[in-house]
N, C-alpha and C positions, 0 to 999 in steps of 0.2 A: 329047144331050150328057151325058157321064158325068163325074162329079167324084170324084176319089180320096178315099176316107175312111180308107184305111189299114186295118191290122188292128185288131181290137177293142182290143188293148193300146195301139196307137199313137194310136187315136182318143181314148183316155183315158189319157194318159201316167202319171197318178198311180194308175191302177187297181192295187190290191193292194200298192202301195208297192214293187214289185220291179223296175220297168222300168229304174231306174238301175243296179242291181246286175247285171242280165242283160246290159246293154250294156257295162259296164265290166269285169265279172268273170265272163265266160262259164264259166270253169273255173279251178281253182287252177293247173294246169299252164300254160295259156295266159297267165294273168295274170303268173305268175313269169317266163316267157320275155319277155313284154312289158316288165316292169319292168327286168330285167337288160339287155335289148337297148337300151332307151332310156337307161339309166344309163351304159352303155358309150358310146353316141353322145354323150351330154352331156359326159362326161369328155374324150373325144377332141376334140370341137369347142371346148371351153373351153381346153384346152391349146394348140391351134393358134391360137385367137383372142388368147391372151395376148400373142403377138408383135406383134399389131396395135394394142395399146392405145396405145403412144406415137405411132404414125402417126395414129390416129384423133383423139387429143387435139390434135396439132399442126394437123390439118386443120380442126378446129372452134374453134381458139383465137380467131380474129378474130370469129367469130359469138358466142362466149361472152362477149366483152367489149363487144359492140354492144348498147346498150339496146333498140333496136327488135327485134332478133332474140330477145333474152331475153324481151321482152314477148310475142312470138308463141309462143315456146317455153313460157312459163308457161301461156298459154291452152290450147295443145294438150295439155300435160301434165295440166292440170286435167280437161279433157273426155275425155282418154284413159285415165283411171283407171277402176277397176272401177265405182265410183260417182263421177260420174253416167254415164260413157260406156257401159259394158256394160249397165247398168240401162236406159238409154234405148233401146238397140238391142233388148233383150228386150221392153220395153214397146211399141215400135213394131210388132214382129212379133205380139205378142199382140192389139193393137188391130186390126191388119190381118187376123188370123185371125177375129176376131169380126165385124168390119164386112164383110169380103169373103167370109166363109164358107169360108176356106181353112184347114182343120184341119192341113194339113202345116206351115203357118207356125207353129202353136203348138208342133209338135214341134221345129222349128228353134230357137224361142225357148228351150225347155227344154234343147236340146243346147248352145246358147251359154252359158246360165246354168250348167249343170253343168261344161262344159269350162273356162270362165273361172274359176269358183270353185275347182275342183280345181287348176288350174294356178297360180292366185294363192296358194292355201294352201300348195302344195308349194314355191313360191318363198319364201314367208315362213318356212317351216320350215327350208329349206336355208340361207338367209342368216342366220338366228338362230344356227344351229349352226356355220356356217363363220366368221362374224364378220369379213368383209373390210371395211375402212374405205372410206367413200365418197371419191371423188376430192377433194372439197372439205373433208374432215375434217382439222382442224388439231390440232397438239399442244396448243395453248392450250385449245381447246374440249374436248379429251379430258381434260385436267387439271381443267377446271371441272366436267365431268359425272361423272368417275370418281374424281377426287382422286388419281389415280396414272396412270402411263404403262405400260400392259401391253406385254408382248413377244409378237410373233407366234410361233406354233409352226411356221409355214411362211412364209418370206419369198418373195414373188413378184418376178419380174424387172422389173416396171414401175418406172421411176425416179420418185421423189417429190420435188417442189419443196421448197425450204427452208421449214421451218415446218409442213409437212404430215406426217401419220402415214406411217410406212414401209408400203408396200403389202405385204400378206400376209394370212394367215388367223390370227385371234386367238382363235377359238372364241367361245363365248357371252359377251357383255359386257352385254347387256340395254339397249343404247342404239342409237338410230337411226343414229348415226355409223358403226356397224359392220354395217349392213344393206345392203351394196352388191351382193353376189353371191348369187343372181341377181336381176335386176330384176323386181319384181312387175308394174309397168306393162307391160313387154315380154311377160310370160307371159300376162296376161289379154287384152291387145290381140291377140297372135298367135293365141291360142285362138279368139277371136271371128272374126278374119279367116279362119282355116282353115275353120271351119264355114260361113261365108258364101260362101267361094270354092268349096266343094264343092257347095253348093246352087245358087249362081248363078255358074258358071264364066265366063260372058261378061263379068262385072264383076270378074274376078280382079285386074286391074291397079289398080282403084279400091280394093278391100279391102286389097291389099298396100301400096299407097301410104299408106292410112290408118294401118296398123300401123307402117309405117316412119317416118311423121311422129312418132308417139308415141316411138319409140326415139330419133329425132333430138332431140326436145325434152328428153329426160332427160339426154342427153349434153351438150347446150348449157348446161343448167342446172348442170352439174357434179355430178350426182347418181349417174351411173354411167359406168363405162368400157365400151369396146367389148365385152370378154369378158363383162361382166355382162349386157349387152343380148342378146348371142348366146345365153347360157345361158338367159335368160328366154324367148327366142324358141323355143328347142328344146323347153322345157317346154310352151309353148302349142301348138306343133305336135303334140306327142305326145298331149296330151289332146284337142285338136281332132279329130285323126284317129281317136282311140279312140272318140269319141262320134258324130261326124258320119256315118260310113258306115252306121250302123244307123238313122239318122233321116232321111237325105236320099235324093234320087234317085240319088246316088252316081255322077254323071257323070265324076268324076275318079278313082274307085276301080274298078279293073279287077275284073270278076267280080261286081260288085254289080248286082242286077237293078233296072232303072229303073221308076219309076212316073210316068205322064204324066197331067197334068190337062188336060182339054179344055173 
């Protein structure tokens, strides 16, 4: 029986401290193409998704007002955040690698940690810069926190109920009220699900349902619109695919040579 130990570098992912950079930034040219390409995809997807925001809100209106559904959403949202959700997935894989002597599980744990962290940080940076108000952000709350009512530099087409802030991009405001686009929960959950789906494709429906439930919970709680969630999902997919093909057996990535454990 042969057990895969991977390359010397993969057997010790922290060796030399260069493994992350080699996977994420193989060259300046490739990295530039990757960034421009995914930024373009992100822009197009968000523009298309904006038209679905009112439809999504109406579809979830009954659930958002139901105490039971909101309680379920609260719990899913809590466990679907980077901590404790992603942290627990990484911990389980690390323990499995140690107990079951499966070194490739340790690689997957690192891949998830890196992908989810970068996706989450990218989402945080973008939503701080863009400053889109959350669906439940009210004029009253804004006046209480900022002392003034800012004007958006770009008004978005999504209608806002009376008493709510006009939907748009306000730029940096330094308040959580304006941290809607993109969703950090969606980014980290999607990055985690992407890496897991590439490593264990037979469980892909399970991983995707897990990520989708996190997105659903954020919408039911009134924390994000459909386009916010889609934007976060695209970020997670981008970083998950960027990291996972170089650490997994790559059964979903064409041309990536598989490694089988027996």
